[in-house]
Legacy VTK file of the C-alpha trace (Angstrom):
# vtk DataFile Version 3.0
C-alpha trace
ASCII
DATASET POLYDATA
POINTS 85 float
0.000 0.000 0.000
2.791 2.447 0.835
4.373 1.906 -2.574
1.052 2.356 -4.397
0.310 5.593 -2.529
3.940 6.766 -2.568
3.550 7.533 1.135
5.143 6.431 4.379
2.973 4.506 6.835
3.405 4.929 10.563
1.857 2.975 13.419
1.256 4.578 16.801
2.439 2.788 19.905
-0.240 1.374 22.200
-1.264 3.765 24.990
0.448 6.729 23.272
-2.565 8.905 22.448
-0.286 11.872 21.610
0.902 9.913 18.566
-2.654 9.844 17.221
-3.562 13.536 17.194
-6.026 13.479 14.303
-7.698 10.339 15.615
-8.065 11.784 19.113
-9.449 15.067 17.734
-11.953 13.192 15.575
-13.056 11.137 18.575
-13.640 14.368 20.503
-15.780 15.781 17.689
-17.829 12.575 17.548
-18.299 12.581 21.327
-20.187 15.896 21.005
-22.921 13.922 19.245
-22.469 10.495 20.800
-21.328 10.620 24.455
-19.502 7.624 25.931
-22.579 6.826 28.006
-24.669 6.339 24.828
-25.122 2.778 23.598
-23.923 2.501 19.998
-26.721 0.045 19.226
-29.236 2.838 19.910
-27.765 5.209 17.305
-29.686 5.403 14.031
-28.211 5.791 10.559
-29.900 9.206 10.372
-28.106 10.338 13.547
-24.774 9.185 12.124
-25.374 11.007 8.831
-26.377 14.202 10.663
-23.190 14.096 12.757
-21.063 13.432 9.655
-22.712 16.339 7.839
-22.114 18.731 10.730
-18.517 17.627 11.290
-17.651 17.887 7.584
-19.126 21.396 7.429
-17.274 22.649 10.514
-14.439 25.107 9.678
-10.937 23.970 10.674
-8.031 26.254 11.559
-5.599 23.843 9.868
-7.568 24.251 6.612
-7.461 28.057 6.724
-10.921 28.097 8.330
-12.402 26.254 5.367
-14.465 23.139 5.901
-13.332 19.630 4.935
-16.298 19.604 2.534
-15.048 22.768 0.785
-11.481 21.508 0.555
-12.513 18.125 -0.850
-14.584 19.642 -3.630
-11.904 22.191 -4.537
-9.417 19.329 -4.898
-11.856 17.317 -7.018
-12.743 20.313 -9.189
-9.112 21.271 -9.840
-7.750 17.758 -10.303
-6.925 16.485 -13.751
-7.485 12.938 -12.504
-10.919 11.440 -12.166
-11.721 10.149 -8.683
-14.684 7.883 -7.988
-16.918 9.198 -5.243
LINES 1 86
85 0 1 2 3 4 5 6 7 8 9 10 11 12 13 14 15 16 17 18 19 20 21 22 23 24 25 26 27 28 29 30 31 32 33 34 35 36 37 38 39 40 41 42 43 44 45 46 47 48 49 50 51 52 53 54 55 56 57 58 59 60 61 62 63 64 65 66 67 68 69 70 71 72 73 74 75 76 77 78 79 80 81 82 83 84
């Protein structure tokens, strides 16, 4: 996979949450909609889609206060390659 993507792959060490910054941040965003006390079996597909929609339309400092949704579609629109969606 690393060769195909021309990218390095890194694995975080167990119990080293600081090595998984993006993952930990994403978990925090999800916990705003689905607290730890909530049973996952009780969450509907509609609730998941609503959370995904809100998270993907939330501006990020790292993206110059653009949303992941905006950035994705700019990349797709300006790419000479065709990406399946």
